[in-house]
N, C-alpha and C positions, 0 to 999 in steps of 0.2 A: 456339742453341736451347736452351731451358731445359726441365726435366721434373722429374718426381718419381719417379725410379727407386728401386731397392731402397737403403735405408740413406739415402736423401735426405730432409731435412725437408720437410714440406708448405708450400706457400706460405702465407702469412698471409692470413687472411679479410679482404674488403674492409671498409674502416671503416664501422660503422653497420649492416652486414647482420645480425651477430649480436644486436645490441641490439635491432634491428627484430624479429627472430624471437623474441626473449624477450618483448617487448612483446606481440606477437600471441598467443603461448602464455599469457601473463598474462591477456590479454582473454578468451581462450577458456576458460581454466581455472576451477576452483571453489576459492575459498580454503577450506581444511580448516578445521573447527571444532576449537578447542582446548579440551579439558575443563578445567573450573575446580573447585575445591572445591565440593561441594554445599551448597545452602542448605537448612536444615531448621528445624523447630520453628515457632514463632508467625510469625516473618518469612516463611517459606515459605508458610504457610497465608494470610497476607494477600496475598502475590503472587498465589497461585491464585485467591483471591475476586476480587481487583482485576482481575488479567489476563484472567480468563475472563469479565469483565464480569458478575459475580454469578452465574456458572454457565452463562452462555450457551455458553462454549466448550466445555462438557462435554456438551452436547446431542448426540444420535447422528448418524452420517451425514457431516455437513459442517459442522463448527464454524464455519469462516469465513463461510459463508452465514448461519448464525443470528446471528453478530455484525453481520453487514451488514443483515440483516433488523431488528435492533434499532435501528440507525441510521435506518432507513426509517421505522419506526413512530415514532421520537422526532420526526423530521421532519414526519411528517404531523400529529402532534399539535401541534407548535410553529407549523406554519403555520395550522392550524385556530384555534388560540388567538389568534394574531396578527391575523388577518383577522376573528375572531370578536369581537375588542375594538375593531373599527373602525380599526385601524393599517395602516400600509403594508406591503404583501408584502416591500418591500426591508428591513425590519426583520428578517423571518423569514430572508432570505438573509444578513443581517449575524450573526445568532445562529447560523446553520449554519456559517459560517465559523469562528466563535469555538470552536464544538464541535470541528470539524476540527483547529483548532490545539491545543486542549485534550487531545484524544486522541492527537494526534502527540506532545505533549511527555510525556504519561503513558507512551506506548509507549517513548520515549527513556529515561525515568526507569527503567522497570520491565523492559525488555526482557532486559538481561543477567542480572537476578536471576531472570527466568523461565527463562532457558536453565540457570542453574545448579540451579534447583529441578528442571526436567526432565532435566537431564544430556543435553541434546540442542539442536541449533540450531533456533531458530524453532519451539518447541512448537506442536502444533495447537490446544490448548486456549486459547492466548494470542490474543485477538481484538481487543484494543484497536487494533491496526493496521488491522483491517478495518473498525472503526468511523470511524476517521480518513479512510480512503479512500472509504468510502461518503458521508460528510458533504461531501467534496470533489467527488464524482461529482454530488451533489445541489445544489450551490451555484449560486445564480442562477436556479433553475428556479420558484421559488414564484410569481412574477408572471405567468407565461404563461397564457393562455387554455387551452391544452392541456396544463396542469402535470401531470395525472395520468398521461397517457400518456407525457410526457417524462421524469417521475421514474421510471416503471417501467422504460423503456427504458434509461435511464441506470444504474439499478441492475442490470439484467440484464446489460448490456455491462461493467459494472465486475466482476462476479462472472466473466464469461467471460474478461475480460482477466486478472484475477487468477489464475485457474485455469490458463490456458495460458501465461502467463509470456513473452509473445512480445517479442521485441527487448529494448529497454533495460530493460523491466519484470524479465525474467528475469536479465539480466546483473546488476543491482543486487543481486539476491537471492543470486547465486553469489559475488559478489566483496566484499560487505560483511558484517560480524558484528555481534553485539549489538543493541542498539536501533535503530541506524541501518540494519542490514542487515533487520531485521523490518519496519522502517516503509517505507523508500523504495520498494519493488515496489508497495505498495498506494497509496501517494501518485500515482505514475506512471501506475497503472491508473485511479484515480480522476480525474486530470487528463485523460487520454485520453478516457474515457468522457464526461466533461462536455463537453469541446471538441467531440467527435464528434456528440453529441446536440444541443447548441446550434447547431452548424453545419448539422445537419439541419433544425432548427427554422426557422433563418433561410432555408435553401434552399425549404422549403415554405411559407414566408410566416407562421409561427406569430407572434402578436403578444404583447407585454408589456402586458396590459390590466387585471390584477387588482389593484386597491389601489395603482397606482403613480402 
């Protein structure tokens, strides 16, 4: 009979168990933000102007909502211009995707600098990530007969998911840093909102009939 009496060494842990616990702890944990030298001067001002989307991120109460609303207004204008010119609604969807990609790349390029300016992770005034996520949420909706209702629903669902940080959306924000950490939760929220609304449209029999 073996035991672990006084002075006797503890038996070694079973292989893999400690590594599994470490992995689970890492999954549940939050990656700490490491301060970097502050960014000041003209570069800092440029990051603030661009990162806040020309001041939208400094509007009161909910900067992320203002950034997302800017994307919705741009999308509405874009769709109206495309259909008003007699072009296919699919062109508006393609442009929407390009805008999502553009704002995503801008977030990756400026995110770390924004954190250096604010001396904090994911500063509230930085809203380029919200624009990228909102454009992704609106992608593919321009040609539906019920496009206005679908766009409104997708926008509201995106804001709800981005605010509540459910599941993988919140995990990415906790575990990533810099531009990638700022961006990925919004892209996941935008993709989830888009898929949910388009799935609902399919279930309700909504049709793609406007300029397609």
